[in-house]
N, C-alpha and C positions, 0 to 999 in steps of 0.2 A: 646714836644707834650703834656705831662701830665701837665706841668706847665701852658701852654697856656689855657688848658681846666679847670684847677682847681685853679690856682693861688698858688699852693703848689710846692715848689722847689723839684727837683728830688732827692736831697740828703735826704731831709726829708721823702719823700715817701719810699726811700730805707731803711732808719733807722726804719721806722714803720714796713715795711714788714719783716725785719730781726729781729724784736723783740728787737731792741736796745732802742727804746723810745715808749711811749704811745702817741697816738694822742689826743690832747685836743678836746673839743666839737666843737670849731670853725673850726679846721682843718678837723675834720670828716665831718662836714656839707659842707665845700667847696669841699671835695673829692666826697661826695655823689652827690652834685649838678652837679659838672663837669663831673663825670663819668656816671651819670644817673642810679646809682645803690644804693640799700640799703646795707650799710656796717655794720650796727649795728644789731646783731642777735636778733630776737624776737620782733623787733619794730613793732607796729601796723601800718598797711598800710591804714586803713580806720577808720573813727570815729565809735564808737559803735552806733547801732540804739537805739533810745529812744522808750520806750513803749508808746503806745497811751493811752490817759486818759480813764479810765474805763475798761482797759483790765485786 
């Protein structure tokens, strides 16, 4: 099920969850997209608002 949603093999997911390996950025991106969840702590979810000219 997880592999179909994310394209990441279950053994890789297991190793990440058990702290045996670190996920690279591509794997992390696939997991976030497939699971519909933010996995990177502290990541900004919206772009900062720009100040209006003259403010």
